[in-house]
Gaussian input, Z-matrix of N, CA and C with variables (Angstrom, degrees):
# hf/3-21g

backbone

0 1
 N
 C     1     B1
 C     2     B2     1     A1
 N     3     B3     2     A2     1     D1
 C     4     B4     3     A3     2     D2
 C     5     B5     4     A4     3     D3
 N     6     B6     5     A5     4     D4
 C     7     B7     6     A6     5     D5
 C     8     B8     7     A7     6     D6
 N     9     B9     8     A8     7     D7
 C    10    B10     9     A9     8     D8
 C    11    B11    10    A10     9     D9
 N    12    B12    11    A11    10    D10
 C    13    B13    12    A12    11    D11
 C    14    B14    13    A13    12    D12
 N    15    B15    14    A14    13    D13
 C    16    B16    15    A15    14    D14
 C    17    B17    16    A16    15    D15
 N    18    B18    17    A17    16    D16
 C    19    B19    18    A18    17    D17
 C    20    B20    19    A19    18    D18
 N    21    B21    20    A20    19    D19
 C    22    B22    21    A21    20    D20
 C    23    B23    22    A22    21    D21
 N    24    B24    23    A23    22    D22
 C    25    B25    24    A24    23    D23
 C    26    B26    25    A25    24    D24
 N    27    B27    26    A26    25    D25
 C    28    B28    27    A27    26    D26
 C    29    B29    28    A28    27    D27
 N    30    B30    29    A29    28    D28
 C    31    B31    30    A30    29    D29
 C    32    B32    31    A31    30    D30
 N    33    B33    32    A32    31    D31
 C    34    B34    33    A33    32    D32
 C    35    B35    34    A34    33    D33
 N    36    B36    35    A35    34    D34
 C    37    B37    36    A36    35    D35
 C    38    B38    37    A37    36    D36
 N    39    B39    38    A38    37    D37
 C    40    B40    39    A39    38    D38
 C    41    B41    40    A40    39    D39
 N    42    B42    41    A41    40    D40
 C    43    B43    42    A42    41    D41
 C    44    B44    43    A43    42    D42
 N    45    B45    44    A44    43    D43
 C    46    B46    45    A45    44    D44
 C    47    B47    46    A46    45    D45
 N    48    B48    47    A47    46    D46
 C    49    B49    48    A48    47    D47
 C    50    B50    49    A49    48    D48
 N    51    B51    50    A50    49    D49
 C    52    B52    51    A51    50    D50
 C    53    B53    52    A52    51    D51
 N    54    B54    53    A53    52    D52
 C    55    B55    54    A54    53    D53
 C    56    B56    55    A55    54    D54
 N    57    B57    56    A56    55    D55
 C    58    B58    57    A57    56    D56
 C    59    B59    58    A58    57    D57
 N    60    B60    59    A59    58    D58
 C    61    B61    60    A60    59    D59
 C    62    B62    61    A61    60    D60
 N    63    B63    62    A62    61    D61
 C    64    B64    63    A63    62    D62
 C    65    B65    64    A64    63    D63
 N    66    B66    65    A65    64    D64
 C    67    B67    66    A66    65    D65
 C    68    B68    67    A67    66    D66
 N    69    B69    68    A68    67    D67
 C    70    B70    69    A69    68    D68
 C    71    B71    70    A70    69    D69
 N    72    B72    71    A71    70    D70
 C    73    B73    72    A72    71    D71
 C    74    B74    73    A73    72    D72
 N    75    B75    74    A74    73    D73
 C    76    B76    75    A75    74    D74
 C    77    B77    76    A76    75    D75
 N    78    B78    77    A77    76    D76
 C    79    B79    78    A78    77    D77
 C    80    B80    79    A79    78    D78
 N    81    B81    80    A80    79    D79
 C    82    B82    81    A81    80    D80
 C    83    B83    82    A82    81    D81
 N    84    B84    83    A83    82    D82
 C    85    B85    84    A84    83    D83
 C    86    B86    85    A85    84    D84
 N    87    B87    86    A86    85    D85
 C    88    B88    87    A87    86    D86
 C    89    B89    88    A88    87    D87
 N    90    B90    89    A89    88    D88
 C    91    B91    90    A90    89    D89
 C    92    B92    91    A91    90    D90
 N    93    B93    92    A92    91    D91
 C    94    B94    93    A93    92    D92
 C    95    B95    94    A94    93    D93
 N    96    B96    95    A95    94    D94
 C    97    B97    96    A96    95    D95
 C    98    B98    97    A97    96    D96
 N    99    B99    98    A98    97    D97
 C   100   B100    99    A99    98    D98
 C   101   B101   100   A100    99    D99
 N   102   B102   101   A101   100   D100
 C   103   B103   102   A102   101   D101
 C   104   B104   103   A103   102   D102
 N   105   B105   104   A104   103   D103
 C   106   B106   105   A105   104   D104
 C   107   B107   106   A106   105   D105
 N   108   B108   107   A107   106   D106
 C   109   B109   108   A108   107   D107
 C   110   B110   109   A109   108   D108
 N   111   B111   110   A110   109   D109
 C   112   B112   111   A111   110   D110
 C   113   B113   112   A112   111   D111
 N   114   B114   113   A113   112   D112
 C   115   B115   114   A114   113   D113
 C   116   B116   115   A115   114   D114
 N   117   B117   116   A116   115   D115
 C   118   B118   117   A117   116   D116
 C   119   B119   118   A118   117   D117
 N   120   B120   119   A119   118   D118
 C   121   B121   120   A120   119   D119
 C   122   B122   121   A121   120   D120
 N   123   B123   122   A122   121   D121
 C   124   B124   123   A123   122   D122
 C   125   B125   124   A124   123   D123
 N   126   B126   125   A125   124   D124
 C   127   B127   126   A126   125   D125
 C   128   B128   127   A127   126   D126
 N   129   B129   128   A128   127   D127
 C   130   B130   129   A129   128   D128
 C   131   B131   130   A130   129   D129
 N   132   B132   131   A131   130   D130
 C   133   B133   132   A132   131   D131
 C   134   B134   133   A133   132   D132
 N   135   B135   134   A134   133   D133
 C   136   B136   135   A135   134   D134
 C   137   B137   136   A136   135   D135
 N   138   B138   137   A137   136   D136
 C   139   B139   138   A138   137   D137
 C   140   B140   139   A139   138   D138
 N   141   B141   140   A140   139   D139
 C   142   B142   141   A141   140   D140
 C   143   B143   142   A142   141   D141
 N   144   B144   143   A143   142   D142
 C   145   B145   144   A144   143   D143
 C   146   B146   145   A145   144   D144
 N   147   B147   146   A146   145   D145
 C   148   B148   147   A147   146   D146
 C   149   B149   148   A148   147   D147
 N   150   B150   149   A149   148   D148
 C   151   B151   150   A150   149   D149
 C   152   B152   151   A151   150   D150
 N   153   B153   152   A152   151   D151
 C   154   B154   153   A153   152   D152
 C   155   B155   154   A154   153   D153
 N   156   B156   155   A155   154   D154
 C   157   B157   156   A156   155   D155
 C   158   B158   157   A157   156   D156
 N   159   B159   158   A158   157   D157
 C   160   B160   159   A159   158   D158
 C   161   B161   160   A160   159   D159
 N   162   B162   161   A161   160   D160
 C   163   B163   162   A162   161   D161
 C   164   B164   163   A163   162   D162
 N   165   B165   164   A164   163   D163
 C   166   B166   165   A165   164   D164
 C   167   B167   166   A166   165   D165
 N   168   B168   167   A167   166   D166
 C   169   B169   168   A168   167   D167
 C   170   B170   169   A169   168   D168
 N   171   B171   170   A170   169   D169
 C   172   B172   171   A171   170   D170
 C   173   B173   172   A172   171   D171
 N   174   B174   173   A173   172   D172
 C   175   B175   174   A174   173   D173
 C   176   B176   175   A175   174   D174
 N   177   B177   176   A176   175   D175
 C   178   B178   177   A177   176   D176
 C   179   B179   178   A178   177   D177
 N   180   B180   179   A179   178   D178
 C   181   B181   180   A180   179   D179
 C   182   B182   181   A181   180   D180
 N   183   B183   182   A182   181   D181
 C   184   B184   183   A183   182   D182
 C   185   B185   184   A184   183   D183
 N   186   B186   185   A185   184   D184
 C   187   B187   186   A186   185   D185
 C   188   B188   187   A187   186   D186
 N   189   B189   188   A188   187   D187
 C   190   B190   189   A189   188   D188
 C   191   B191   190   A190   189   D189
 N   192   B192   191   A191   190   D190
 C   193   B193   192   A192   191   D191
 C   194   B194   193   A193   192   D192
 N   195   B195   194   A194   193   D193
 C   196   B196   195   A195   194   D194
 C   197   B197   196   A196   195   D195
 N   198   B198   197   A197   196   D196
 C   199   B199   198   A198   197   D197
 C   200   B200   199   A199   198   D198
 N   201   B201   200   A200   199   D199
 C   202   B202   201   A201   200   D200
 C   203   B203   202   A202   201   D201
 N   204   B204   203   A203   202   D202
 C   205   B205   204   A204   203   D203
 C   206   B206   205   A205   204   D204
 N   207   B207   206   A206   205   D205
 C   208   B208   207   A207   206   D206
 C   209   B209   208   A208   207   D207
 N   210   B210   209   A209   208   D208
 C   211   B211   210   A210   209   D209
 C   212   B212   211   A211   210   D210
 N   213   B213   212   A212   211   D211
 C   214   B214   213   A213   212   D212
 C   215   B215   214   A214   213   D213
 N   216   B216   215   A215   214   D214
 C   217   B217   216   A216   215   D215
 C   218   B218   217   A217   216   D216
 N   219   B219   218   A218   217   D217
 C   220   B220   219   A219   218   D218
 C   221   B221   220   A220   219   D219
 N   222   B222   221   A221   220   D220
 C   223   B223   222   A222   221   D221
 C   224   B224   223   A223   222   D222
 N   225   B225   224   A224   223   D223
 C   226   B226   225   A225   224   D224
 C   227   B227   226   A226   225   D225
 N   228   B228   227   A227   226   D226
 C   229   B229   228   A228   227   D227
 C   230   B230   229   A229   228   D228
 N   231   B231   230   A230   229   D229
 C   232   B232   231   A231   230   D230
 C   233   B233   232   A232   231   D231
 N   234   B234   233   A233   232   D232
 C   235   B235   234   A234   233   D233
 C   236   B236   235   A235   234   D234
 N   237   B237   236   A236   235   D235
 C   238   B238   237   A237   236   D236
 C   239   B239   238   A238   237   D237
 N   240   B240   239   A239   238   D238
 C   241   B241   240   A240   239   D239
 C   242   B242   241   A241   240   D240
 N   243   B243   242   A242   241   D241
 C   244   B244   243   A243   242   D242
 C   245   B245   244   A244   243   D243
 N   246   B246   245   A245   244   D244
 C   247   B247   246   A246   245   D245
 C   248   B248   247   A247   246   D246
 N   249   B249   248   A248   247   D247
 C   250   B250   249   A249   248   D248
 C   251   B251   250   A250   249   D249
 N   252   B252   251   A251   250   D250
 C   253   B253   252   A252   251   D251
 C   254   B254   253   A253   252   D252
 N   255   B255   254   A254   253   D253
 C   256   B256   255   A255   254   D254
 C   257   B257   256   A256   255   D255
 N   258   B258   257   A257   256   D256
 C   259   B259   258   A258   257   D257
 C   260   B260   259   A259   258   D258
 N   261   B261   260   A260   259   D259
 C   262   B262   261   A261   260   D260
 C   263   B263   262   A262   261   D261
 N   264   B264   263   A263   262   D262
 C   265   B265   264   A264   263   D263
 C   266   B266   265   A265   264   D264
 N   267   B267   266   A266   265   D265
 C   268   B268   267   A267   266   D266
 C   269   B269   268   A268   267   D267
 N   270   B270   269   A269   268   D268
 C   271   B271   270   A270   269   D269
 C   272   B272   271   A271   270   D270
 N   273   B273   272   A272   271   D271
 C   274   B274   273   A273   272   D272
 C   275   B275   274   A274   273   D273

   B1=1.5129
   B2=1.5763
   B3=1.2909
   B4=1.4182
   B5=1.4520
   B6=1.3017
   B7=1.4382
   B8=1.5268
   B9=1.2475
   B10=1.5086
   B11=1.5102
   B12=1.2564
   B13=1.3657
   B14=1.6075
   B15=1.2347
   B16=1.4420
   B17=1.5104
   B18=1.2700
   B19=1.4076
   B20=1.4766
   B21=1.2711
   B22=1.4588
   B23=1.4862
   B24=1.4667
   B25=1.2423
   B26=1.5317
   B27=1.3189
   B28=1.5980
   B29=1.4870
   B30=1.4258
   B31=1.4223
   B32=1.5519
   B33=1.2654
   B34=1.4812
   B35=1.4188
   B36=1.4035
   B37=1.4357
   B38=1.4320
   B39=1.3705
   B40=1.4917
   B41=1.7490
   B42=1.4259
   B43=1.3565
   B44=1.5948
   B45=1.3671
   B46=1.5074
   B47=1.5658
   B48=1.1974
   B49=1.5708
   B50=1.4569
   B51=1.3798
   B52=1.4116
   B53=1.6449
   B54=1.3540
   B55=1.3287
   B56=1.6434
   B57=1.3469
   B58=1.3701
   B59=1.5725
   B60=1.2289
   B61=1.3687
   B62=1.5259
   B63=1.3621
   B64=1.4198
   B65=1.5743
   B66=1.3883
   B67=1.4144
   B68=1.5282
   B69=1.3557
   B70=1.3796
   B71=1.5304
   B72=1.3498
   B73=1.4051
   B74=1.5415
   B75=1.3467
   B76=1.4244
   B77=1.6760
   B78=1.2484
   B79=1.4782
   B80=1.4902
   B81=1.3415
   B82=1.5305
   B83=1.5002
   B84=1.3764
   B85=1.3724
   B86=1.5146
   B87=1.3947
   B88=1.4859
   B89=1.5011
   B90=1.3091
   B91=1.6225
   B92=1.3483
   B93=1.3926
   B94=1.3595
   B95=1.5164
   B96=1.3767
   B97=1.4228
   B98=1.5919
   B99=1.2988
   B100=1.4533
   B101=1.7005
   B102=1.2217
   B103=1.4435
   B104=1.5359
   B105=1.2814
   B106=1.4105
   B107=1.5714
   B108=1.3596
   B109=1.3711
   B110=1.5374
   B111=1.2281
   B112=1.5530
   B113=1.3913
   B114=1.4583
   B115=1.3155
   B116=1.5743
   B117=1.3269
   B118=1.4623
   B119=1.5458
   B120=1.3273
   B121=1.4658
   B122=1.5627
   B123=1.2115
   B124=1.5249
   B125=1.4510
   B126=1.3168
   B127=1.5007
   B128=1.5501
   B129=1.2866
   B130=1.4724
   B131=1.5831
   B132=1.2547
   B133=1.4397
   B134=1.5830
   B135=1.2882
   B136=1.4312
   B137=1.6118
   B138=1.3112
   B139=1.5342
   B140=1.4997
   B141=1.3892
   B142=1.4297
   B143=1.5400
   B144=1.3304
   B145=1.5593
   B146=1.4404
   B147=1.3679
   B148=1.3716
   B149=1.4361
   B150=1.3912
   B151=1.4905
   B152=1.5577
   B153=1.4205
   B154=1.3958
   B155=1.5485
   B156=1.2707
   B157=1.4508
   B158=1.5373
   B159=1.2191
   B160=1.5431
   B161=1.6978
   B162=1.2736
   B163=1.5366
   B164=1.3850
   B165=1.2676
   B166=1.5352
   B167=1.4687
   B168=1.2879
   B169=1.5354
   B170=1.5143
   B171=1.3000
   B172=1.4342
   B173=1.5163
   B174=1.2546
   B175=1.4643
   B176=1.5171
   B177=1.3798
   B178=1.4375
   B179=1.5388
   B180=1.3048
   B181=1.4867
   B182=1.5842
   B183=1.2364
   B184=1.4887
   B185=1.4582
   B186=1.3155
   B187=1.5177
   B188=1.4232
   B189=1.4118
   B190=1.5168
   B191=1.4890
   B192=1.4660
   B193=1.3782
   B194=1.4875
   B195=1.3787
   B196=1.5576
   B197=1.4647
   B198=1.3270
   B199=1.4245
   B200=1.6272
   B201=1.2919
   B202=1.5184
   B203=1.5521
   B204=1.3508
   B205=1.4865
   B206=1.4595
   B207=1.3873
   B208=1.4361
   B209=1.4470
   B210=1.3690
   B211=1.4736
   B212=1.4118
   B213=1.3903
   B214=1.4791
   B215=1.5868
   B216=1.2853
   B217=1.5443
   B218=1.5653
   B219=1.2696
   B220=1.5671
   B221=1.4274
   B222=1.2366
   B223=1.4965
   B224=1.6513
   B225=1.3658
   B226=1.4241
   B227=1.4161
   B228=1.2641
   B229=1.3591
   B230=1.5126
   B231=1.3113
   B232=1.5871
   B233=1.5440
   B234=1.2166
   B235=1.5014
   B236=1.5535
   B237=1.3619
   B238=1.4740
   B239=1.4627
   B240=1.3269
   B241=1.4171
   B242=1.5623
   B243=1.3082
   B244=1.4668
   B245=1.3800
   B246=1.4005
   B247=1.4703
   B248=1.6149
   B249=1.2570
   B250=1.4024
   B251=1.4848
   B252=1.3269
   B253=1.5579
   B254=1.5686
   B255=1.3324
   B256=1.4962
   B257=1.5712
   B258=1.3424
   B259=1.3783
   B260=1.5046
   B261=1.4208
   B262=1.4563
   B263=1.5752
   B264=1.4207
   B265=1.4096
   B266=1.5517
   B267=1.2842
   B268=1.5434
   B269=1.5430
   B270=1.4483
   B271=1.4340
   B272=1.5606
   B273=1.3205
   B274=1.4543
   B275=1.3967
   A1=104.56
   A2=114.75
   A3=123.54
   A4=114.59
   A5=123.98
   A6=125.04
   A7=114.46
   A8=119.12
   A9=121.77
   A10=114.46
   A11=120.67
   A12=126.26
   A13=114.99
   A14=119.37
   A15=117.79
   A16=110.99
   A17=120.89
   A18=120.24
   A19=115.15
   A20=115.16
   A21=126.12
   A22=113.08
   A23=125.49
   A24=126.67
   A25=115.10
   A26=108.87
   A27=114.80
   A28=110.03
   A29=112.69
   A30=117.86
   A31=113.66
   A32=112.88
   A33=118.81
   A34=113.07
   A35=119.41
   A36=124.12
   A37=115.54
   A38=120.05
   A39=121.62
   A40=106.93
   A41=104.04
   A42=118.02
   A43=106.00
   A44=118.65
   A45=116.85
   A46=111.92
   A47=118.00
   A48=122.32
   A49=106.35
   A50=113.21
   A51=120.09
   A52=110.29
   A53=118.87
   A54=120.83
   A55=111.18
   A56=117.80
   A57=118.44
   A58=114.58
   A59=121.87
   A60=127.17
   A61=110.97
   A62=116.38
   A63=118.75
   A64=107.90
   A65=122.02
   A66=120.60
   A67=112.31
   A68=119.93
   A69=121.89
   A70=113.64
   A71=123.66
   A72=129.04
   A73=103.49
   A74=127.17
   A75=119.51
   A76=104.09
   A77=120.13
   A78=126.79
   A79=112.10
   A80=112.53
   A81=113.91
   A82=114.22
   A83=123.28
   A84=124.55
   A85=106.21
   A86=117.97
   A87=119.80
   A88=108.66
   A89=116.40
   A90=114.13
   A91=115.28
   A92=124.74
   A93=120.86
   A94=112.60
   A95=121.28
   A96=122.52
   A97=113.96
   A98=110.03
   A99=113.37
   A100=116.53
   A101=111.02
   A102=117.49
   A103=111.18
   A104=122.42
   A105=120.00
   A106=117.77
   A107=112.91
   A108=123.02
   A109=112.58
   A110=116.15
   A111=119.04
   A112=115.67
   A113=120.66
   A114=126.60
   A115=111.82
   A116=114.08
   A117=120.46
   A118=110.07
   A119=116.75
   A120=122.28
   A121=101.49
   A122=121.11
   A123=125.53
   A124=110.46
   A125=116.94
   A126=121.77
   A127=113.39
   A128=112.89
   A129=119.09
   A130=109.20
   A131=123.01
   A132=123.62
   A133=110.81
   A134=113.31
   A135=117.03
   A136=110.15
   A137=112.24
   A138=115.08
   A139=113.24
   A140=120.18
   A141=121.24
   A142=110.75
   A143=117.60
   A144=118.14
   A145=106.49
   A146=123.38
   A147=121.02
   A148=118.62
   A149=117.30
   A150=118.16
   A151=116.09
   A152=114.30
   A153=113.78
   A154=109.99
   A155=122.35
   A156=124.84
   A157=104.38
   A158=122.85
   A159=123.82
   A160=103.27
   A161=114.24
   A162=108.98
   A163=117.38
   A164=118.62
   A165=125.14
   A166=109.25
   A167=112.03
   A168=119.59
   A169=112.19
   A170=113.36
   A171=116.48
   A172=112.85
   A173=123.07
   A174=129.34
   A175=105.14
   A176=118.47
   A177=119.66
   A178=113.00
   A179=118.33
   A180=123.58
   A181=109.93
   A182=118.76
   A183=126.51
   A184=113.35
   A185=118.49
   A186=124.65
   A187=113.90
   A188=110.34
   A189=120.31
   A190=113.65
   A191=117.98
   A192=120.12
   A193=112.06
   A194=118.11
   A195=118.66
   A196=111.78
   A197=120.74
   A198=126.87
   A199=109.17
   A200=113.90
   A201=120.18
   A202=109.92
   A203=117.00
   A204=118.33
   A205=115.18
   A206=114.52
   A207=114.57
   A208=112.04
   A209=123.61
   A210=125.82
   A211=113.38
   A212=114.87
   A213=116.53
   A214=111.81
   A215=111.63
   A216=119.67
   A217=105.12
   A218=118.11
   A219=119.69
   A220=108.72
   A221=122.64
   A222=127.26
   A223=110.83
   A224=109.30
   A225=109.77
   A226=117.00
   A227=122.57
   A228=124.83
   A229=108.77
   A230=118.88
   A231=120.74
   A232=105.90
   A233=116.73
   A234=117.83
   A235=114.01
   A236=111.15
   A237=115.59
   A238=107.16
   A239=122.53
   A240=121.79
   A241=111.50
   A242=120.56
   A243=117.80
   A244=116.99
   A245=118.79
   A246=123.07
   A247=101.94
   A248=122.23
   A249=125.30
   A250=111.78
   A251=118.26
   A252=127.79
   A253=103.28
   A254=112.87
   A255=112.51
   A256=109.04
   A257=125.36
   A258=127.85
   A259=118.41
   A260=110.31
   A261=115.18
   A262=112.04
   A263=111.81
   A264=121.27
   A265=111.03
   A266=116.91
   A267=119.49
   A268=111.43
   A269=118.60
   A270=112.39
   A271=110.59
   A272=120.14
   A273=120.16
   A274=113.16
   D1=126.43
   D2=179.88
   D3=-68.87
   D4=150.57
   D5=-178.19
   D6=-60.25
   D7=130.45
   D8=-179.25
   D9=-58.62
   D10=142.19
   D11=176.12
   D12=-51.43
   D13=133.95
   D14=172.80
   D15=-57.07
   D16=-20.50
   D17=177.71
   D18=-65.71
   D19=-27.13
   D20=-171.90
   D21=-52.30
   D22=-49.50
   D23=175.00
   D24=-59.65
   D25=-36.33
   D26=-177.76
   D27=-63.11
   D28=-42.87
   D29=177.59
   D30=-66.03
   D31=-35.07
   D32=177.23
   D33=-63.66
   D34=-54.24
   D35=177.12
   D36=-69.79
   D37=-20.88
   D38=176.21
   D39=-67.88
   D40=-49.27
   D41=-174.10
   D42=-62.80
   D43=-46.28
   D44=179.33
   D45=-67.27
   D46=-36.26
   D47=175.40
   D48=-51.09
   D49=-60.48
   D50=-166.05
   D51=-65.29
   D52=-42.39
   D53=-177.83
   D54=-74.01
   D55=-33.21
   D56=172.94
   D57=-72.99
   D58=-37.80
   D59=-179.95
   D60=-67.80
   D61=-24.06
   D62=-178.29
   D63=-70.70
   D64=-13.79
   D65=176.80
   D66=-85.16
   D67=-20.57
   D68=-175.10
   D69=-54.66
   D70=-47.29
   D71=-174.32
   D72=-64.33
   D73=-38.64
   D74=-169.20
   D75=-85.52
   D76=-33.19
   D77=167.75
   D78=-50.55
   D79=-58.12
   D80=179.71
   D81=-64.66
   D82=-33.74
   D83=-176.17
   D84=-72.65
   D85=-38.73
   D86=-176.71
   D87=-72.18
   D88=-38.50
   D89=174.90
   D90=-71.78
   D91=-36.92
   D92=-179.88
   D93=-72.88
   D94=-41.33
   D95=-175.10
   D96=-93.10
   D97=-18.73
   D98=-173.98
   D99=62.25
   D100=7.73
   D101=178.80
   D102=-79.19
   D103=110.80
   D104=176.80
   D105=-119.28
   D106=13.45
   D107=-174.13
   D108=-56.75
   D109=-38.15
   D110=-179.33
   D111=-86.90
   D112=4.46
   D113=-177.73
   D114=-99.92
   D115=130.30
   D116=179.04
   D117=-80.04
   D118=119.93
   D119=178.88
   D120=-63.97
   D121=-59.58
   D122=-173.12
   D123=-50.26
   D124=-51.56
   D125=174.48
   D126=-46.50
   D127=-57.61
   D128=-179.44
   D129=-61.13
   D130=-42.98
   D131=174.12
   D132=-51.92
   D133=-51.16
   D134=-175.74
   D135=-70.27
   D136=-39.73
   D137=176.92
   D138=-63.49
   D139=-46.43
   D140=175.16
   D141=-56.85
   D142=-43.89
   D143=178.83
   D144=-59.02
   D145=-52.55
   D146=179.18
   D147=-56.68
   D148=-39.91
   D149=171.40
   D150=-57.22
   D151=-40.35
   D152=179.13
   D153=-67.30
   D154=-39.10
   D155=179.28
   D156=-64.19
   D157=-42.39
   D158=-176.45
   D159=-68.01
   D160=-36.78
   D161=174.08
   D162=-68.92
   D163=-32.47
   D164=172.17
   D165=-60.38
   D166=-49.92
   D167=177.28
   D168=-55.18
   D169=-49.63
   D170=176.58
   D171=-59.31
   D172=-42.24
   D173=-179.17
   D174=-62.99
   D175=-48.56
   D176=-174.81
   D177=-68.81
   D178=-25.26
   D179=179.79
   D180=-101.08
   D181=-0.24
   D182=-174.38
   D183=50.83
   D184=45.54
   D185=178.59
   D186=-97.52
   D187=97.03
   D188=-179.36
   D189=-36.37
   D190=-66.96
   D191=-172.35
   D192=-53.00
   D193=-40.61
   D194=-178.61
   D195=-68.75
   D196=-39.53
   D197=175.20
   D198=-56.97
   D199=-58.83
   D200=-171.52
   D201=-64.81
   D202=-42.25
   D203=179.05
   D204=-68.69
   D205=-36.90
   D206=-177.92
   D207=-76.22
   D208=-31.87
   D209=175.38
   D210=-62.48
   D211=-43.97
   D212=179.03
   D213=-70.40
   D214=-42.40
   D215=-175.26
   D216=-64.86
   D217=-31.96
   D218=-177.99
   D219=-75.29
   D220=-37.64
   D221=171.75
   D222=-55.69
   D223=-56.25
   D224=-179.30
   D225=-67.83
   D226=-37.47
   D227=-177.51
   D228=-74.06
   D229=-30.05
   D230=178.78
   D231=-69.33
   D232=-39.35
   D233=176.44
   D234=-53.95
   D235=-41.83
   D236=179.64
   D237=-75.02
   D238=-45.82
   D239=175.53
   D240=-54.49
   D241=-51.15
   D242=176.11
   D243=-51.55
   D244=-45.02
   D245=-176.73
   D246=-64.16
   D247=-48.89
   D248=-173.99
   D249=-60.35
   D250=-47.37
   D251=174.23
   D252=-52.26
   D253=-58.82
   D254=-168.84
   D255=-61.07
   D256=-45.39
   D257=172.55
   D258=-49.28
   D259=-40.86
   D260=-177.21
   D261=-75.01
   D262=-30.80
   D263=177.38
   D264=-69.29
   D265=-44.15
   D266=179.83
   D267=-68.65
   D268=-26.08
   D269=-176.83
   D270=-88.11
   D271=6.23
   D272=172.74
   D273=-87.13

């Protein structure tokens, strides 16, 4: 197998940055407003579970962009999940 292009990590980190940064507006909006009515609790439970597994995969394959992106995305999405969970619990 030939050596991978030096451009490959740049593509990986760029993709990781874009997908991770996409969660910042939602996390900030949720934290500032506290409004979670339009957020699906099930979706965020599944999403956070998937992010954990992608993070484990990144660790097992020593893939820097995967590890970094999933660690940051997990923090942001967990904040949204926690606020959504808390709002649902209070409304019961």
